[in-house]
Structure formats: structure tokens, C-alpha cells
C-alpha positions as CSV (number, residue, x, y, z in Angstrom):
1,M,-176.2,-124.9,-19.3
2,V,-174.9,-122.6,-16.5
3,I,-174.9,-118.9,-17.0
4,E,-172.1,-117.2,-15.1
5,E,-172.9,-113.7,-13.6
6,Q,-170.5,-111.0,-14.6
7,W,-168.9,-109.3,-11.5
8,D,-168.4,-105.6,-11.4
9,P,-165.4,-104.6,-9.2
10,K,-166.8,-101.0,-8.7
11,P,-169.1,-100.7,-5.6
12,P,-172.6,-99.4,-6.3
13,K,-173.1,-95.7,-5.8
14,E,-175.2,-95.0,-2.7
15,G,-175.8,-91.3,-3.5
16,P,-174.5,-88.4,-5.4
17,N,-170.8,-87.4,-4.9
18,I,-170.3,-84.2,-2.9
19,P,-167.1,-82.4,-3.9
20,I,-164.9,-81.4,-0.9
21,K,-163.8,-77.8,-1.1
22,E,-160.2,-77.0,-0.6
23,I,-159.1,-75.2,2.6
24,P,-158.1,-71.6,1.8
25,P,-154.4,-71.0,1.9
26,I,-154.8,-68.2,4.5
27,F,-156.2,-70.6,7.1
28,V,-153.4,-73.0,6.5
29,T,-150.9,-70.3,7.1
30,V,-152.6,-69.2,10.4
31,F,-152.8,-72.7,11.7
32,R,-149.2,-73.4,10.9
33,S,-148.1,-70.2,12.6
34,I,-150.1,-71.0,15.8
35,A,-148.6,-74.5,15.8
36,I,-145.1,-73.1,15.5
37,I,-145.6,-70.6,18.3
38,F,-147.0,-73.3,20.5
39,I,-144.1,-75.6,19.9
40,I,-141.6,-72.7,20.6
41,L,-143.4,-72.1,23.9
42,I,-143.2,-75.7,24.9
43,V,-139.5,-75.8,24.0
44,F,-138.9,-72.7,26.1
45,S,-140.8,-74.1,29.0
46,V,-138.8,-77.3,28.9
47,M,-135.4,-75.5,28.6
48,F,-136.0,-72.6,31.0
49,G,-139.0,-73.5,33.1
50,S,-142.6,-72.7,32.7
51,I,-143.5,-69.2,31.4
52,F,-147.0,-69.6,32.6
53,V,-147.6,-68.3,36.2
54,S,-150.8,-68.6,38.1
55,I,-151.4,-66.3,41.0
56,G,-154.0,-67.6,43.4
57,A,-156.7,-65.7,45.4
58,G,-155.3,-63.5,48.1
59,E,-151.8,-63.5,46.5
60,V,-149.5,-61.3,44.5
61,G,-146.4,-62.2,42.5
62,V,-143.1,-60.4,42.7
63,K,-141.1,-60.5,39.5
64,F,-137.3,-60.9,39.5
65,N,-135.6,-60.1,36.2
66,Q,-132.3,-61.8,35.7
67,F,-131.1,-58.7,33.8
68,G,-132.6,-56.0,36.0
69,G,-133.4,-57.3,39.4
70,V,-136.7,-56.9,41.3
71,E,-139.4,-55.2,39.2
72,E,-141.7,-52.7,40.9
73,E,-145.0,-53.9,39.4
74,E,-146.5,-56.9,41.1
75,L,-148.6,-59.6,39.4
76,G,-152.3,-59.8,40.5
77,E,-154.5,-62.8,40.7
78,G,-154.9,-64.9,37.6
79,L,-152.8,-66.5,34.9
80,H,-149.8,-64.6,33.5
81,I,-147.2,-65.2,30.8
82,V,-143.7,-64.0,31.8
83,P,-140.4,-64.2,29.9
84,P,-138.3,-67.2,30.8
85,W,-135.6,-65.0,32.3
86,V,-138.1,-63.6,34.9
87,S,-138.9,-65.7,38.0
88,V,-141.9,-65.0,40.2
89,T,-142.2,-65.3,44.0
90,K,-145.7,-65.5,45.4
91,Y,-146.7,-63.7,48.6
92,S,-150.0,-63.8,50.6
93,V,-151.7,-60.5,51.1
94,R,-154.4,-62.0,53.3
95,S,-154.5,-61.5,57.1
96,E,-151.9,-63.5,58.8
97,T,-151.1,-64.0,62.5
98,Y,-147.9,-64.2,64.5
99,T,-148.2,-65.7,68.0
100,M,-145.7,-65.7,70.8
101,S,-146.8,-68.0,73.6
102,G,-145.6,-70.0,76.6
103,T,-147.7,-73.0,75.6
104,E,-146.0,-75.6,73.5
105,G,-147.3,-75.7,69.9
106,E,-149.3,-72.4,69.9
107,G,-146.8,-70.0,68.4
108,Q,-144.4,-69.8,65.5
109,V,-141.5,-70.8,67.8
110,S,-141.6,-74.1,69.6
111,G,-141.2,-74.1,73.4
112,D,-141.7,-71.2,75.8
113,D,-141.8,-68.1,73.6
114,Q,-143.7,-65.9,76.1
115,I,-142.8,-62.2,76.1
116,K,-141.2,-61.0,79.3
117,A,-141.7,-57.3,80.2
118,L,-141.1,-55.0,83.2
119,T,-143.9,-52.9,84.5
120,V,-143.5,-49.4,86.0
121,E,-143.1,-50.9,89.4
122,G,-140.3,-53.2,88.2
123,L,-142.3,-56.4,88.2
124,T,-141.7,-59.0,85.5
125,L,-144.8,-60.0,83.5
126,G,-145.1,-62.9,81.1
127,M,-147.6,-62.4,78.2
128,D,-149.0,-64.5,75.4
129,I,-149.4,-62.2,72.4
130,T,-151.1,-62.7,69.0
131,V,-150.7,-60.1,66.3
132,R,-152.8,-60.0,63.2
133,Y,-151.3,-58.3,60.2
134,R,-151.2,-58.2,56.4
135,L,-148.9,-57.1,53.6
136,I,-149.8,-54.0,51.5
137,P,-150.3,-55.4,48.0
138,D,-148.6,-52.4,46.2
139,E,-145.5,-52.7,48.4
140,V,-144.8,-56.4,48.3
141,S,-141.9,-55.9,45.9
142,T,-140.2,-53.7,48.4
143,V,-140.7,-56.3,51.2
144,H,-139.3,-59.0,48.9
145,Q,-136.3,-56.8,48.0
146,T,-135.4,-55.5,51.5
147,L,-136.6,-58.4,53.8
148,G,-137.2,-61.5,51.7
149,S,-139.8,-64.2,52.2
150,N,-138.7,-64.7,55.8
151,Y,-139.9,-61.1,56.7
152,A,-141.9,-62.3,59.7
153,E,-138.9,-63.4,61.6
154,K,-136.7,-60.6,60.4
155,I,-139.0,-57.6,61.2
156,I,-142.4,-58.6,62.7
157,R,-141.1,-60.6,65.7
158,P,-138.5,-58.1,66.9
159,S,-141.0,-55.2,66.4
160,I,-143.6,-57.0,68.5
161,K,-141.2,-57.6,71.4
162,S,-139.8,-54.1,71.4
163,S,-143.1,-52.3,71.1
164,I,-144.9,-54.4,73.8
165,R,-142.0,-53.9,76.3
166,E,-142.1,-50.2,75.6
167,V,-145.8,-50.0,76.4
168,V,-145.7,-52.2,79.5
169,S,-142.8,-50.2,81.0
170,T,-145.3,-47.3,81.4
171,K,-148.1,-49.4,83.0
172,T,-148.7,-50.9,86.4
173,A,-149.2,-54.7,86.7
174,L,-152.9,-54.1,87.6
175,E,-153.4,-52.1,84.4
176,V,-152.0,-54.8,82.2
177,Y,-153.7,-57.6,84.1
178,G,-157.0,-56.0,85.0
179,E,-159.9,-54.3,83.3
180,E,-157.6,-51.9,81.3
181,R,-156.1,-54.8,79.3
182,Q,-158.0,-53.8,76.2
183,Q,-156.8,-50.2,76.4
184,V,-153.2,-51.4,76.8
185,A,-153.6,-53.7,73.8
186,G,-154.8,-50.7,71.8
187,E,-151.6,-48.8,72.7
188,M,-149.5,-51.9,71.7
189,L,-151.4,-52.0,68.3
190,T,-150.5,-48.3,67.6
191,N,-146.9,-48.8,68.5
192,I,-146.4,-52.0,66.4
193,D,-148.3,-50.5,63.4
194,E,-146.1,-47.4,63.5
195,A,-143.0,-49.6,63.6
196,L,-144.0,-51.8,60.6
197,G,-145.9,-49.3,58.5
198,S,-142.7,-48.1,56.7
199,D,-141.9,-51.7,55.8
200,G,-145.2,-52.3,53.9
201,I,-147.0,-54.1,56.7
202,I,-150.3,-53.2,58.2
203,V,-151.1,-54.3,61.8
204,E,-154.8,-55.0,62.2
205,E,-155.2,-56.4,65.8
206,V,-153.2,-57.2,68.9
207,L,-154.5,-59.8,71.4
208,V,-153.1,-60.0,74.9
209,R,-154.2,-63.6,75.4
210,N,-152.7,-64.3,78.8
211,V,-150.8,-62.4,81.5
212,V,-148.7,-64.3,84.0
213,L,-147.8,-62.4,87.3
214,P,-145.5,-63.3,90.1
215,T,-147.5,-65.5,92.6
216,R,-147.7,-63.0,95.4
217,V,-148.5,-60.1,93.1
218,A,-151.3,-62.2,91.5
219,E,-152.8,-63.0,94.9
220,A,-152.7,-59.4,95.9
221,I,-154.3,-58.2,92.7
222,E,-157.0,-60.8,92.9
223,A,-157.7,-59.7,96.5
224,K,-157.9,-56.1,95.4
225,L,-160.1,-56.9,92.5
226,Q,-162.4,-58.9,94.8
227,A,-162.5,-56.0,97.2
228,D,-163.3,-53.6,94.4
229,Q,-166.1,-55.8,93.2
230,E,-167.5,-56.1,96.8
231,A,-167.3,-52.4,97.2
232,Q,-169.1,-51.9,94.0
233,R,-171.8,-54.4,95.1
234,M,-172.3,-52.5,98.4
235,V,-172.6,-49.2,96.5
236,F,-175.2,-50.9,94.3
237,V,-177.1,-52.2,97.4
238,K,-176.9,-48.8,99.1
239,E,-178.2,-47.1,96.0
240,K,-181.0,-49.6,95.7
241,E,-182.0,-49.2,99.4
242,Q,-181.8,-45.4,99.0
243,L,-184.1,-45.5,96.0
244,E,-186.5,-47.8,97.9
245,A,-186.6,-45.3,100.8
246,E,-187.2,-42.5,98.5
247,R,-190.0,-44.4,96.9
248,K,-191.6,-45.0,100.3
249,I,-191.3,-41.4,101.2
250,I,-192.9,-40.4,98.0
251,E,-195.7,-42.9,98.5
252,A,-196.3,-41.7,102.1
253,N,-196.3,-38.1,100.9
254,G,-198.8,-39.0,98.2
255,L,-201.0,-40.8,100.8
256,A,-200.8,-37.8,103.2
257,N,-201.7,-35.4,100.4
258,A,-204.6,-37.5,99.4
259,T,-205.9,-37.6,103.0
260,I,-205.5,-33.9,103.3
261,A,-207.3,-33.3,100.0
262,K,-210.1,-35.7,101.2
263,A,-210.4,-33.8,104.5
264,H,-210.5,-30.4,102.7
265,G,-213.2,-31.8,100.4
266,E,-215.3,-33.1,103.3
267,A,-214.9,-29.8,105.1
268,E,-216.1,-27.9,102.1
269,A,-219.0,-30.3,101.7
270,L,-220.0,-29.8,105.4
271,S,-219.7,-26.1,105.0
272,V,-222.1,-26.2,102.0
273,I,-224.5,-28.4,104.0
274,N,-224.5,-26.1,107.0
275,E,-225.1,-23.1,104.8
276,E,-228.1,-24.8,103.2
277,L,-229.5,-25.9,106.6
278,S,-229.2,-22.4,107.9
279,K,-231.3,-21.3,105.0
280,N,-233.8,-24.1,105.3
281,P,-234.0,-25.9,108.8
282,N,-236.6,-28.4,107.6
283,L,-234.3,-29.9,105.0
284,I,-232.8,-32.3,107.6
285,D,-236.2,-33.7,108.5
286,Y,-237.0,-34.2,104.8
287,K,-233.7,-36.1,104.2
288,Y,-234.3,-38.2,107.3
289,I,-237.8,-39.3,106.1
290,E,-236.5,-39.9,102.6
291,M,-233.8,-42.2,104.0
292,L,-236.4,-44.3,105.8
293,Q,-238.7,-44.8,102.9
294,G,-238.9,-48.5,101.8
295,Q,-237.7,-49.9,105.1
296,E,-239.9,-52.2,107.2
297,I,-240.2,-50.3,110.5
298,S,-243.1,-50.3,113.0
299,T,-242.3,-47.0,114.7
300,M,-240.7,-43.9,113.1
301,I,-239.4,-41.1,115.2
302,V,-239.4,-37.9,113.3
303,P,-237.1,-35.3,114.8
304,T,-239.4,-32.3,115.1
305,D,-239.5,-29.6,117.7
306,Q,-242.6,-31.3,119.2
307,G,-241.0,-34.8,119.5
308,L,-243.9,-36.4,117.6
309,I,-243.9,-40.3,117.5
310,L,-245.8,-41.9,114.6
311,D,-247.0,-45.5,114.7
312,T,-246.8,-47.0,111.2
313,S,-248.1,-50.5,112.2
314,K,-251.8,-49.5,111.6
């Protein structure tokens, strides 16, 4: 007889049932609102472009409103949300350089871009120039509105050429080429900075990297510089020899003074001795005998008035 087991379709309970609490309606409403806003932002981004703008380190953003033009307030570093009808142009406010050079590939313009300028003597000099500058962050909107993103070619390049030619026209070739080059570069810096300051640009440094002279002028200047260096060397040698002579004179005077002082001292000592001998004539005999004590001598001559000779061998 087979006994069939009864099968229970319900699974066994592993533990007590924990009732799940219902989510409060307020949270459902908040989550739904956030989702709707997020979907709207995505739709706007797809239709009109991204409304999220990230401004990197050392940059500012200039806002252009389709309904009002360029806005004065710039965007600083970080992530910003802007309306879809506002476009943002980024500008670097870090130090930048503009180079004009005769060497291929060095400057912003390919080929020979060396600045040619006339000196006060009427000589033509070629110069490789590098200018370091930066935009004023609070005035980038003005730069964008008046000059645009190509401001370097529109305002910096012509200002550099004009200012440098103005300074060189008051200098000799030797002043620009020689030891006063740094001073001349300082005057160029002042001129260029004054020319660009009203446009929201600060000039930080001007480097006169190379000066090309006419061949004959360069040879003449080199010869003059060598002559000046030789003259300075001779002056140094002369001063050194003069100092050495003065030292020897001082040394000789010191030696002479020492000799004179020694002679004065010996004279004073003899004067004291003579004075003592005049008071006590026998003192010299005593000193003579005292000097001979301890010496191995067979005969001693004592300087007395009688000329006495003592034999010490016995």
C-alpha cells in the first residue's frame, strides 16, 4: 500500500513578513518635479545648444545676449548655467607673448617679421622683439566688443611696431645695440603699455632679443666696444699698480718709523745707562764679571784702574 504525500503549493515561510511603508506623497511630488526640470533642460540643450558653460583656469567668459548684445559682467572660473539665448566666448587672462622675429617659425607671422627702425643717425636697425602681455579680467567684455577675439593682430601688433620705432628714432645705434639695451627696452615697455592700457591690455615685459646692424656699422661698434673694454682694463691695471705702490710706500714708512722708534729707544736706554754709570763707576766691572760667570776660562782680565790679571787655573 503506497501512501502519497500531499503537496502544498505555498512555499514555506523563512521568516516574519516585514511590511513595506508607502513613500510619502510629498517626496513623490519633489522627485517628479526634479525629473521634469531635468528633461526640460535636456530638451533645451538639444534644441538650442548646451546651457552649461565651464570656464577653465586662467579664463573669463564674455556673454552675448541675442536680445541685448554684449553683457558687461564676465563669467569667472567654474561651471555656469546660462540661458539658451546667451552665447559665451572664452578669453585667456594669463600672460601671453607676441613675437616679431626674422627667424622662420619664431613669431606669430611666418617669414621675416623683424621690425625695421631708423636711429637718430639715420641708420636702419632690424630687431627681434617679444612682448609679454595679459588682458585685464574686468575689461575683457570691452575687448570683445571693440576688438574681437583677433585683438592681437588688430591692436597689439601695430602698437608694438609704432612704439618701438618711436623710441629707436631718439637713440643712437650704439645705445640700442650696446650696454644700454635694457634701458631702451624699458622705454619701449612704457610706450607700448601706454598705447594699450586704454584697450584693457597690460604690458608686462619687452625683450629686445636681437639687433641687426649694417655690416660696417656693426664692425665699427664692435671695434669701439673692444677699445672701451681695453681702456677699462688699462684703468683697472693702473689703479691696481697705484694701489700696490701706495702699499709699498706705506710699508716703507712703517719700517722707517719702526727703525726710528727703535733708535730712539736705544738712545734713551744708553742715556739711562750713562747716567747710572756716572753715579756708580764700578757698576760696569760688576756687570762684566757677572757675564763671565759659569764660563770655562783660564785667564780673566778685569778692567780695573790697576790692570789686574787673575789666573783662574789654580
